[in-house]
C-alpha positions in Angstrom: 18.7 -30.6 -0.2 16.6 -28.4 -2.7 15.5 -26.4 0.3 19.1 -25.6 1.3 20.0 -24.9 -2.6 16.9 -22.5 -2.8 17.9 -20.7 0.5 21.4 -20.4 -0.9 20.3 -18.9 -4.4 18.0 -16.5 -2.4 20.7 -15.4 0.0 23.1 -14.9 -3.0 20.5 -13.0 -5.1 19.5 -10.6 -2.0 23.2 -10.0 -1.6 23.9 -9.1 -4.9 20.4 -6.7 -4.8 21.7 -5.1 -1.8 25.1 -4.6 -3.0 24.1 -3.0 -5.8 21.7 -0.6 -3.8 24.4 0.4 -1.6 26.8 1.1 -4.5 24.3 3.1 -6.3 23.9 5.3 -2.9 27.6 5.5 -2.8 27.8 6.8 -6.5 25.0 9.6 -6.1 23.3 10.0 -9.5 25.7 8.3 -11.7 24.2 6.0 -14.4 24.4 2.4 -13.3 27.0 0.2 -15.4 26.0 -2.7 -17.3 27.4 -5.0 -14.8 25.3 -3.0 -12.0 22.1 -3.4 -14.0 22.6 -7.2 -14.4 23.3 -7.5 -10.7 20.1 -5.7 -9.9 18.1 -7.6 -12.5 19.3 -11.0 -10.8 18.5 -9.5 -7.3 15.0 -8.6 -8.3 14.5 -12.0 -9.9 15.8 -13.9 -6.9 13.7 -11.7 -4.5 10.6 -12.3 -6.6 11.2 -16.0 -7.2 14.4 -17.8 -6.1 13.9 -20.6 -8.3 13.8 -18.3 -11.5 17.5 -17.4 -11.1 18.3 -21.1 -11.6 16.9 -21.1 -15.1 17.2 -17.5 -16.3 20.3 -16.0 -17.4 20.6 -12.0 -17.8 23.0 -9.9 -19.8 23.3 -6.2 -20.2 24.9 -4.3 -23.0 24.6 -0.4 -23.1 21.5 -0.7 -20.8 19.9 -3.2 -23.1 18.9 -6.2 -21.1 18.4 -9.8 -22.4 16.9 -12.4 -20.7 17.4 -15.8 -22.0 16.9 -19.5 -20.7 13.8 -21.2 -19.6 10.7 -19.7 -17.9 8.7 -22.4 -16.2 5.4 -20.8 -17.3 3.9 -17.5 -18.8 3.5 -16.0 -15.4 7.2 -16.5 -14.6 7.9 -14.8 -17.9 6.0 -12.0 -17.3 7.4 -11.5 -13.9 10.9 -11.7 -15.1 10.2 -9.3 -17.8 8.6 -6.7 -15.4 11.3 -7.0 -13.0 14.0 -6.5 -15.7 12.2 -3.6 -16.9 11.8 -2.0 -13.4 15.4 -1.6 -12.8 17.2 1.9 -13.2 19.1 2.3 -16.1 17.5 -0.2 -18.2 16.7 1.2 -21.6 15.1 -2.0 -23.3 14.6 -5.5 -22.4 15.1 -8.3 -25.0 13.0 -11.5 -24.4 14.7 -14.7 -25.3 13.0 -16.8 -22.9 11.6 -20.3 -23.9 8.6 -21.6 -22.1 8.9 -24.8 -20.4 6.4 -27.2 -22.4 
């Protein structure tokens, strides 16, 4: 069952990521909206590690991405921050992640 859930999460994340890429290609050089940025960050997180999207929430306001929720370890936290900051249109990343103790 866990394997199926992980697959579904990965599939949804990849779909969101690819939809965001396709939308950006259709819109030329227009700056991405906050919703598009959120989708792209979630897509990157799910591609990097499908389990991450189960614990990390992403919100975007005026290009500022806020990551909240639970990072399972410092490496996951660093990956999430790197993924978020690499998305086009992100002005800043706010880290509100808690580490699992």
